C-alpha positions as MATLAB code, in Angstrom:
seq = 'XXXXXXXXXXXXXXXXXXXXXXXXXXXXXXXXXXXXXXXXXXXXXXXXXXXXXXXXXXXXXXXXXXXXXXXXXXXXXXXXXXXXXXXXXXXXXXXXXXXXXXXXXXXXXXXXXXXXXXXXXXXXXXXXXXXXXXXXXXXXXXXXXXXXXXXXXXXXXXXXXXXXXXXXXXXXXXXXXXXXXXXXXXXXXXXXXXXXXXXXXXXXXXXXXXXXXXXXXXXXXXXXXXXXXXXXXXXXXXXXXXXXXXXXXXXXXXXXXXXXXXXXXXXXXXXXXXXXXXXXXXXXXXXXXXXXXXXXXXXXXXXXXXXXXXXXXXXXXXXXXXXXXXXXXXXXXXXXXXXXXXXXXXX';
ca = [
      -0.105   -0.132    0.005;
       1.144    3.539   -0.825;
       2.716    5.598    1.891;
       1.515    8.809    3.521;
       3.555   11.116    1.184;
       1.666    9.970   -1.775;
      -0.481   12.634   -3.485;
      -3.688   10.990   -3.203;
      -3.297   10.776    0.429;
      -4.606   14.308    0.796;
      -7.585   13.912   -1.329;
     -11.049   14.250    0.009;
     -12.639   11.128    1.068;
      -9.442    9.207    1.069;
      -8.237    8.206    4.680;
      -4.677    8.696    5.520;
      -2.291    5.880    5.267;
      -1.070    4.760    8.838;
       2.401    3.320    9.369;
       1.882   -0.622    9.439;
       1.967   -2.262   12.783;
       1.997   -5.811   13.821;
      -0.382   -8.077   11.716;
      -2.472   -9.057   15.036;
      -2.922   -5.156   15.460;
      -4.322   -4.808   12.104;
      -6.590   -7.935   12.203;
      -8.190   -6.897   15.596;
      -8.968   -3.513   14.202;
     -10.411   -5.246   11.263;
     -12.414   -7.474   13.131;
     -13.792   -4.762   15.446;
     -14.836   -2.782   12.467;
     -16.550   -5.537   11.144;
     -18.632   -5.970   14.223;
     -19.699   -2.142   13.546;
     -20.628   -2.945   10.004;
     -17.895   -0.688    8.943;
     -16.590   -3.145    6.003;
     -14.513   -0.158    4.475;
     -12.411    0.054    7.413;
     -12.598   -3.505    8.052;
     -11.251   -4.369    4.364;
      -8.561   -2.041    4.636;
      -7.423   -3.282    8.047;
      -7.709   -6.860    6.843;
      -5.512   -6.235    3.980;
      -3.055   -4.723    5.805;
      -2.995   -7.475    8.254;
      -2.415   -9.843    5.326;
       0.551   -7.843    4.075;
       2.170   -7.418    7.602;
       1.701  -11.234    7.984;
       3.394  -11.916    4.658;
       6.483   -9.617    5.741;
       6.365  -11.173    9.356;
       6.536  -14.620    8.077;
       9.378  -13.996    5.822;
       7.406  -14.728    2.839;
       7.961  -11.027    1.497;
      10.614   -8.530    2.026;
       9.619   -5.367    4.050;
       8.738   -2.567    1.817;
       6.634    0.195    2.639;
       6.442    1.723   -0.927;
       4.734   -1.605   -2.300;
       0.851   -0.911   -3.635;
      -1.768   -3.526   -2.794;
      -1.569   -4.969   -6.385;
       2.174   -5.255   -6.047;
       1.861   -7.248   -2.744;
      -0.850   -9.434   -4.491;
       1.313  -10.259   -7.491;
       4.569  -10.911   -5.202;
       2.408  -13.158   -2.983;
       0.956  -15.038   -5.824;
       4.367  -15.671   -7.296;
       5.893  -16.766   -3.950;
       3.037  -18.414   -2.325;
       0.688  -20.992   -3.433;
      -3.157  -20.901   -3.025;
      -3.397  -16.925   -3.065;
      -5.864  -16.727   -5.689;
      -8.076  -14.326   -3.672;
      -5.551  -11.466   -3.142;
      -5.494   -9.965   -6.583;
      -9.321   -9.551   -6.358;
      -9.071   -8.143   -2.785;
      -6.354   -5.717   -4.072;
      -8.756   -4.495   -6.660;
     -11.423   -3.943   -4.149;
      -8.787   -2.052   -1.592;
      -7.857    0.284   -4.663;
     -11.398    1.077   -5.100;
     -12.423    1.239   -1.575;
      -9.225    3.231    0.005;
      -8.503    5.633   -2.941;
     -11.627    5.554   -5.098;
     -14.163    6.379   -2.276;
     -16.338    3.291   -3.175;
     -18.224    1.821   -0.178;
     -17.467   -1.755    0.695;
     -19.988   -4.650    1.318;
     -19.784   -7.648    3.725;
     -19.409  -10.038    0.764;
     -16.106   -8.479   -0.116;
     -14.814   -8.632    3.441;
     -15.671  -12.169    3.900;
     -14.084  -13.128    0.628;
     -10.857  -11.434    1.972;
     -11.473  -13.112    5.459;
     -11.299  -16.391    3.681;
      -8.373  -15.593    1.520;
      -6.311  -14.457    4.738;
      -4.171  -17.240    5.980;
      -1.238  -15.123    6.881;
      -2.408  -12.490    9.531;
      -1.675  -14.976   12.227;
       1.968  -14.638   12.417;
       4.582  -14.376   14.859;
       4.971  -10.703   16.162;
       7.865   -8.616   14.432;
      11.444   -8.498   15.919;
      12.513   -5.175   17.489;
      13.011   -3.535   14.110;
      11.492   -0.389   12.742;
       8.549   -1.273   10.653;
       9.059    1.814    8.500;
      12.130    1.999    6.268;
      13.983    4.886    7.870;
      15.103    7.865    6.154;
      18.881    7.066    7.151;
      18.542    3.817    5.203;
      16.943    5.545    2.028;
      19.929    8.089    2.321;
      22.469    5.047    2.642;
      20.670    3.379   -0.498;
      21.075    6.258   -2.488;
      24.518    6.931   -1.351;
      25.567    3.581   -2.363;
      23.719    3.972   -5.499;
      25.456    7.087   -6.428;
      28.894    5.661   -5.457;
      28.174    2.736   -7.997;
      27.156    5.092  -10.555;
      30.279    7.244  -10.107;
      32.419    4.194  -10.495;
      30.933    3.373  -13.707;
      31.345    7.072  -14.785;
      34.766    7.760  -13.599;
      36.489    7.642  -17.233;
      35.468   10.243  -19.699;
      33.339    9.455  -22.504;
      35.697   10.838  -24.880;
      37.990    7.642  -24.129;
      35.185    5.443  -25.455;
      35.015    7.164  -28.838;
      36.816    5.456  -31.573;
      37.226    8.790  -33.546;
      39.420    9.971  -30.759;
      41.812    7.139  -30.948;
      41.817    7.391  -34.508;
      43.096   10.900  -34.400;
      45.626    9.941  -31.628;
      47.016    7.095  -33.985;
      47.214    9.574  -37.073;
      49.161   12.132  -34.959;
      51.457    9.326  -33.527;
      52.013    7.989  -37.406;
      52.647   11.561  -38.524;
      55.244   12.060  -35.928;
      57.231    8.932  -36.365;
      57.268    9.407  -40.283;
      58.751   12.738  -39.565;
      61.358   11.119  -37.138;
      62.212    8.622  -39.608;
      62.808   11.359  -42.488;
      65.070   13.422  -40.011;
      66.955   10.558  -38.566;
      67.372    7.831  -41.234;
      70.765    7.420  -43.145;
      74.331    7.134  -41.743;
      75.761   10.116  -40.235;
      79.033   11.346  -41.925;
      82.055    9.773  -40.298;
      84.348   12.356  -38.548;
      87.946   12.457  -39.978;
      91.144   13.368  -38.172;
      91.678   17.180  -38.087;
      94.324   18.310  -40.881;
      96.768   20.687  -39.100;
      98.823   21.453  -42.363;
      98.107   24.971  -43.626;
      96.031   24.983  -46.881;
      98.055   25.872  -50.090;
      97.833   29.183  -51.656;
      95.448   28.918  -54.359;
      94.813   31.570  -56.986;
      91.603   33.580  -56.898;
      89.742   32.151  -59.460;
      86.079   31.473  -59.887;
      84.662   27.889  -58.931;
      84.184   25.825  -61.911;
      80.425   25.139  -62.947;
      80.028   21.437  -62.602;
      76.262   21.634  -63.475;
      73.239   20.204  -61.671;
      73.946   17.019  -59.084;
      73.093   13.534  -60.246;
      71.933   11.981  -57.219;
      68.162   12.727  -55.484;
      66.607   12.562  -52.183;
      65.458    8.890  -53.036;
      68.934    7.640  -53.400;
      69.938    9.090  -49.842;
      66.857    7.369  -48.307;
      66.885    3.298  -47.711;
      65.237    1.494  -50.441;
      62.249    0.415  -48.360;
      61.408    3.953  -47.595;
      61.200    5.020  -51.327;
      59.395    1.939  -52.519;
      56.794    2.199  -49.711;
      56.299    5.746  -50.072;
      55.550    5.219  -54.022;
      53.128    2.523  -53.203;
      51.479    4.748  -50.654;
      51.021    7.665  -53.325;
      49.693    5.068  -55.491;
      47.032    3.663  -53.016;
      46.185    7.213  -52.143;
      45.572    8.304  -55.696;
      43.412    5.205  -56.219;
      41.374    6.129  -53.088;
      40.842    9.657  -54.420;
      39.853    8.281  -57.911;
      37.349    5.736  -56.193;
      35.678    8.234  -53.640;
      35.714   11.276  -56.011;
      33.429    9.720  -58.516;
      30.208    7.827  -58.949;
      31.058    4.119  -59.789;
      29.285    2.874  -62.637;
      27.768    4.767  -65.660;
      25.706    7.930  -65.137;
      21.996    6.786  -65.781;
      19.679    9.480  -67.383;
      16.213    9.906  -65.580;
      13.229   11.507  -67.018;
      11.977   14.698  -65.606;
       9.222   14.879  -63.939;
       9.269   11.337  -62.616;
       5.872    9.588  -63.157;
       4.293    8.097  -60.056;
       1.063    6.466  -59.657;
      -2.022    8.556  -58.664;
      -2.963    6.772  -55.814;
       0.343    7.025  -54.239;
       0.146   10.935  -54.728;
      -3.308   10.912  -53.249;
      -2.181    8.771  -50.210;
       0.972   11.266  -49.705;
      -1.420   14.228  -49.705;
      -3.759   12.574  -47.410;
      -1.035   11.732  -44.926;
       0.124   15.390  -44.788;
      -3.235   16.565  -44.563;
      -4.004   14.511  -41.672;
      -0.598   15.467  -39.838;
      -1.203   19.149  -40.197;
      -4.616   18.543  -38.360;
      -5.879   21.712  -40.472;
      -9.433   20.512  -40.700;
     -11.015   23.738  -42.295;
      -8.319   23.687  -45.011;
      -9.022   20.384  -46.105;
     -12.911   21.100  -45.943;
     -12.317   23.969  -48.193;
     -10.293   21.880  -50.757;
     -13.164   19.192  -50.936;
     -15.812   21.991  -51.105;
     -13.902   23.669  -53.893;
     -13.743   20.664  -56.062;
     -17.306   19.699  -55.369;
     -18.771   23.283  -56.320;
     -16.486   23.305  -59.600;
     -18.335   20.046  -60.728;
     -21.639   21.293  -59.584;
     -21.881   24.701  -61.150;
     -22.497   23.614  -64.776;
     -25.440   21.811  -63.514;
     -26.897   24.623  -61.248;
     -26.162   27.217  -63.899;
     -24.118   29.399  -61.769;
     -20.580   30.918  -61.751;
     -17.724   31.293  -59.443;
     -18.786   34.723  -58.693;
     -22.319   33.747  -57.403;
     -22.799   34.647  -53.873;
     -23.095   31.879  -51.270;
     -26.615   32.633  -50.608;
     -27.931   32.054  -53.866;
     -25.854   28.883  -54.562;
     -27.271   27.766  -51.162;
     -30.793   28.526  -52.263;
     -30.474   26.967  -55.727;
     -28.953   23.859  -54.450;
     -31.453   23.403  -51.483;
     -34.402   23.760  -54.042;
     -32.841   21.227  -56.423;
     -32.244   18.750  -53.433;
     -35.525   19.381  -51.574;
     -33.794   19.869  -48.214;
     -33.039   22.482  -45.817;
     -30.844   25.209  -46.685;
     -29.184   25.474  -43.389;
     -27.836   21.869  -44.103;
     -26.530   22.713  -47.409;
     -24.815   25.978  -46.105;
     -23.281   23.930  -43.246;
     -21.878   21.379  -45.735;
     -20.642   24.044  -48.074;
     -19.382   27.117  -46.132;
     -19.474   26.809  -42.291;
     -16.193   26.459  -40.419;
     -14.876   23.095  -39.718;
     -13.010   22.559  -36.583;
     -12.853   18.978  -35.827;
     -12.213   15.709  -37.555;
     -15.581   14.235  -36.853;
     -17.225   17.610  -38.505;
     -14.638   17.064  -41.492;
     -15.912   13.460  -41.781;
     -19.618   14.700  -41.912;
     -19.007   17.333  -44.269;
     -17.297   14.963  -46.678;
     -20.163   12.627  -46.548;
     -22.550   15.489  -47.155;
     -20.701   16.681  -50.173;
     -20.482   13.065  -51.623;
     -24.454   12.911  -51.109;
     -25.079   16.274  -52.751;
     -22.827   15.493  -55.784;
     -24.660   12.176  -56.409;
     -28.126   13.751  -56.165;
     -27.406   16.635  -58.388;
     -25.073   14.731  -61.055;
];
């Protein structure tokens, strides 16, 4: 049963929910109320006695937030021969929270199903779950949740690790480019003075014959060439559509019923019933004007009178079908049926 903190506890006609005591106390209160013919109080106290007895017998865990129907479901799943508790729980909700008066037959039915209120008294433990225990449970739940979320979500994103691996690969490539190749071997210093040479311009030997690829190891040059070819192939593959370009006629032809179905879905989603009724009315009037010998500029009153005379019906009904505003879906369906009938009768 619900606790006193629930909103329905303060409604008029709904009795306040007391703290559950021993099963024997509630059973005695139920029998006393039954002797006074107060079967509403008797049924509520008897059901509380059953609930408290199930908890005192150890068949259900102590839980003050459990509703009557939850108690009945838990007892049916745990204890055999508890078929009468679901209907008793339904009666409890209607009587305790719906304000319905109880009768003796409902109380006697619960009394026959009660095999649990005669239970040993509870131990010296508080009947209600204290606020300290609730805080402890919430605190433990928060700590478990904190342990689950101690790592940032960025570390679980594969794109972050892809960027990290890309940066590492670039740094490694730069290091290989700057550090590969044997360093020059240092030679012994020459202490002899340099010979005197005439001041002549240096000879022009032309461009060098070696390249940067000759200074790298063979596997670097070959691997770089293969990577360049693969990158060009990926660009070509991703940069154009695969297969031949297929021409397509414009506009694309589509079946008429598909277009009507799509339009109907859009109109239904917009909920603009007056706009939809206007479309139906315009189409109907466009087909009726030649038969009525009227034009688009004819006043609505004249169209209404002419059409009512042709049909032999009330002009107010014709005006409602053709010109009155439509605010609800039911009115729209009625207008559509009337327009169909008018068009069938005239044409």
